[in-house]
C-alpha positions as a Markdown table, in Angstrom:
| # | Residue | x | y | z |
|---|---|---|---|---|
| 1 | Unk | 84.6 | 141.1 | 139.9 |
| 2 | Unk | 86.4 | 137.9 | 138.7 |
| 3 | Unk | 85.8 | 134.3 | 139.1 |
| 4 | Unk | 88.3 | 131.8 | 139.4 |
| 5 | Unk | 88.2 | 128.5 | 137.7 |
| 6 | Unk | 91.0 | 126.3 | 138.2 |
| 7 | Unk | 94.0 | 128.2 | 137.6 |
| 8 | Unk | 92.3 | 130.7 | 135.4 |
| 9 | Unk | 90.8 | 134.1 | 136.4 |
| 10 | Unk | 88.0 | 135.1 | 134.3 |
| 11 | Unk | 86.4 | 138.5 | 134.4 |
| 12 | Unk | 82.9 | 138.8 | 133.5 |
| 13 | Unk | 83.9 | 141.3 | 130.8 |
| 14 | Unk | 86.3 | 139.1 | 129.2 |
| 15 | Unk | 83.8 | 136.1 | 129.3 |
| 16 | Unk | 81.1 | 138.2 | 127.5 |
| 17 | Unk | 83.6 | 138.7 | 124.7 |
| 18 | Unk | 83.6 | 135.2 | 124.0 |
| 19 | Unk | 80.2 | 134.0 | 124.5 |
| 20 | Unk | 77.6 | 133.6 | 121.6 |
| 21 | Unk | 73.9 | 133.1 | 121.4 |
| 22 | Unk | 72.4 | 129.7 | 120.7 |
| 23 | Unk | 71.8 | 130.9 | 117.2 |
| 24 | Unk | 75.2 | 131.8 | 116.4 |
| 25 | Unk | 76.5 | 128.4 | 118.0 |
| 26 | Unk | 74.0 | 126.7 | 115.6 |
| 27 | Unk | 75.3 | 128.6 | 112.7 |
| 28 | Unk | 79.0 | 127.7 | 113.6 |
| 29 | Unk | 78.2 | 124.0 | 114.1 |
| 30 | Unk | 76.1 | 123.9 | 110.8 |
| 31 | Unk | 79.1 | 125.5 | 108.9 |
| 32 | Unk | 81.5 | 122.8 | 110.6 |
| 33 | Unk | 79.0 | 119.9 | 109.8 |
| 34 | Unk | 78.7 | 121.1 | 106.1 |
| 35 | Unk | 82.5 | 121.0 | 105.7 |
| 36 | Unk | 82.9 | 117.6 | 107.1 |
| 37 | Unk | 80.2 | 116.3 | 104.9 |
| 38 | Unk | 82.1 | 117.9 | 102.1 |
| 39 | Unk | 85.3 | 116.5 | 103.1 |
| 40 | Unk | 83.7 | 113.0 | 103.6 |
| 41 | Unk | 82.1 | 113.0 | 100.1 |
| 42 | Unk | 85.4 | 114.2 | 98.5 |
| 43 | Unk | 87.3 | 111.4 | 100.2 |
| 44 | Unk | 84.5 | 108.8 | 99.3 |
| 45 | Unk | 85.0 | 110.1 | 95.5 |
| 46 | Unk | 88.6 | 109.6 | 95.6 |
| 47 | Unk | 88.3 | 106.2 | 97.2 |
| 48 | Unk | 85.5 | 105.0 | 94.5 |
| 49 | Unk | 87.2 | 106.5 | 91.3 |
| 50 | Unk | 89.6 | 103.6 | 90.4 |
| 51 | Unk | 86.5 | 101.2 | 90.4 |
| 52 | Unk | 84.3 | 103.5 | 87.9 |
| 53 | Unk | 85.0 | 103.7 | 84.2 |
| 54 | Unk | 85.8 | 107.3 | 83.2 |
| 55 | Unk | 83.0 | 109.4 | 82.1 |
| 56 | Unk | 81.7 | 108.6 | 78.6 |
| 57 | Unk | 84.1 | 105.6 | 78.4 |
| 58 | Unk | 82.8 | 102.4 | 77.6 |
| 59 | Unk | 83.9 | 99.2 | 79.4 |
| 60 | Unk | 85.7 | 96.9 | 77.2 |
| 61 | Unk | 85.0 | 93.2 | 77.1 |
| 62 | Unk | 88.0 | 90.4 | 77.5 |
| 63 | Unk | 88.1 | 89.9 | 73.6 |
| 64 | Unk | 88.5 | 93.7 | 73.0 |
| 65 | Unk | 91.0 | 94.1 | 75.9 |
| 66 | Unk | 93.0 | 91.1 | 74.5 |
| 67 | Unk | 93.0 | 92.5 | 70.8 |
| 68 | Unk | 94.1 | 96.0 | 72.2 |
| 69 | Unk | 96.9 | 94.5 | 74.0 |
| 70 | Unk | 98.4 | 92.8 | 71.1 |
| 71 | Unk | 101.8 | 94.3 | 69.8 |
| 72 | Unk | 104.7 | 95.9 | 71.1 |
| 73 | Unk | 104.9 | 97.8 | 74.4 |
| 74 | Unk | 107.3 | 98.6 | 77.3 |
| 75 | Unk | 108.8 | 101.0 | 79.6 |
| 76 | Unk | 112.5 | 102.2 | 80.1 |
| 77 | Unk | 113.2 | 98.9 | 81.7 |
| 78 | Unk | 112.1 | 96.4 | 79.1 |
| 79 | Unk | 110.1 | 95.9 | 75.8 |
| 80 | Unk | 107.8 | 93.2 | 75.2 |
| 81 | Unk | 105.8 | 91.4 | 72.1 |
| 82 | Unk | 102.5 | 90.5 | 73.4 |
| 83 | Unk | 101.2 | 87.9 | 71.0 |
| 84 | Unk | 97.8 | 86.5 | 70.4 |
| 85 | Unk | 98.6 | 82.9 | 71.7 |
| 86 | Unk | 98.9 | 84.0 | 75.2 |
| 87 | Unk | 102.8 | 84.2 | 75.1 |
| 88 | Unk | 104.8 | 87.6 | 76.0 |
| 89 | Unk | 108.3 | 87.8 | 74.7 |
| 90 | Unk | 110.9 | 90.1 | 76.2 |
| 91 | Unk | 112.7 | 92.1 | 73.3 |
| 92 | Unk | 114.8 | 92.3 | 71.7 |
| 93 | Unk | 114.0 | 88.5 | 70.8 |
| 94 | Unk | 117.1 | 87.8 | 69.2 |
| 95 | Unk | 119.1 | 88.0 | 72.4 |
| 96 | Unk | 116.2 | 87.5 | 75.0 |
| 97 | Unk | 114.9 | 84.3 | 76.0 |
| 98 | Unk | 112.4 | 85.3 | 78.6 |
| 99 | Unk | 108.8 | 84.6 | 78.0 |
| 100 | Unk | 105.6 | 85.3 | 79.9 |
| 101 | Unk | 102.1 | 83.7 | 79.8 |
| 102 | Unk | 99.3 | 86.0 | 79.7 |
| 103 | Unk | 95.5 | 86.2 | 79.4 |
| 104 | Unk | 92.5 | 88.3 | 80.3 |
| 105 | Unk | 89.7 | 87.2 | 82.1 |
| 106 | Unk | 86.8 | 88.9 | 83.8 |
| 107 | Unk | 88.4 | 92.4 | 82.8 |
| 108 | Unk | 91.6 | 91.5 | 84.6 |
| 109 | Unk | 95.1 | 91.0 | 83.2 |
| 110 | Unk | 96.9 | 87.8 | 84.3 |
| 111 | Unk | 100.6 | 87.8 | 84.0 |
| 112 | Unk | 102.0 | 84.4 | 84.7 |
| 113 | Unk | 98.7 | 83.4 | 86.5 |
| 114 | Unk | 99.0 | 86.7 | 88.8 |
| 115 | Unk | 95.9 | 89.0 | 88.6 |
| 116 | Unk | 96.3 | 92.8 | 88.0 |
| 117 | Unk | 93.9 | 95.5 | 87.8 |
| 118 | Unk | 93.7 | 97.3 | 84.4 |
| 119 | Unk | 94.0 | 101.0 | 85.5 |
| 120 | Unk | 94.4 | 102.3 | 81.9 |
| 121 | Unk | 94.4 | 100.9 | 78.3 |
| 122 | Unk | 94.5 | 103.4 | 75.3 |
| 123 | Unk | 96.2 | 103.2 | 71.9 |
| 124 | Unk | 99.2 | 104.5 | 73.2 |
| 125 | Unk | 99.4 | 103.2 | 77.1 |
| 126 | Unk | 98.8 | 100.3 | 79.0 |
| 127 | Unk | 98.9 | 100.9 | 82.9 |
| 128 | Unk | 98.0 | 97.9 | 85.3 |
| 129 | Unk | 98.3 | 97.4 | 89.1 |
| 130 | Unk | 98.9 | 94.2 | 91.1 |
| 131 | Unk | 96.2 | 92.8 | 93.3 |
| 132 | Unk | 98.7 | 91.2 | 95.7 |
| 133 | Unk | 99.8 | 92.1 | 99.2 |
| 134 | Unk | 102.9 | 93.8 | 97.5 |
| 135 | Unk | 101.1 | 96.1 | 95.2 |
| 136 | Unk | 102.8 | 97.9 | 92.4 |
| 137 | Unk | 101.8 | 99.6 | 89.5 |
| 138 | Unk | 103.3 | 99.2 | 85.9 |
| 139 | Unk | 103.0 | 101.5 | 82.9 |
| 140 | Unk | 104.0 | 100.6 | 79.4 |
| 141 | Unk | 103.6 | 102.6 | 76.3 |
| 142 | Unk | 103.1 | 101.3 | 72.8 |
| 143 | Unk | 106.2 | 100.8 | 70.8 |
| 144 | Unk | 107.2 | 100.2 | 67.4 |
| 145 | Unk | 109.1 | 97.0 | 66.1 |
| 146 | Unk | 112.1 | 99.1 | 65.4 |
| 147 | Unk | 111.9 | 100.5 | 69.0 |
| 148 | Unk | 111.4 | 97.2 | 70.8 |
| 149 | Unk | 113.8 | 95.1 | 68.7 |
| 150 | Unk | 116.7 | 97.7 | 68.5 |
| 151 | Unk | 116.4 | 97.6 | 64.7 |
């Protein structure tokens, strides 16, 4: 005997193949909810990661950040000399006239008064990200005077 539901004819034998008990349905729903919770926690962790210091890494104060920034750094596009007086010179200085003002306030890197989030600051690398509407990320590596000044 067959039932007709809309345009689909379902026999009782076929319907029995796809039915499940309340207990089975509960187990299936529990697995789905568990998977959704895991995904939600994973997404939350990814979103919060940039705002947390790395495990075991202590957060540097402004004075320590400033001290760590001083010296030569750059990328494939430009090299810079970051000086203690808040001036940053594009290198090589004998042919470049570009200078910028920089400072560190409340853990943020300000370049010509524009705030940037410090993503990474190590002995070999400095990564910062703009906080404006046209976000961009810059990665600089530590350079020697010879590399930056082309000597």
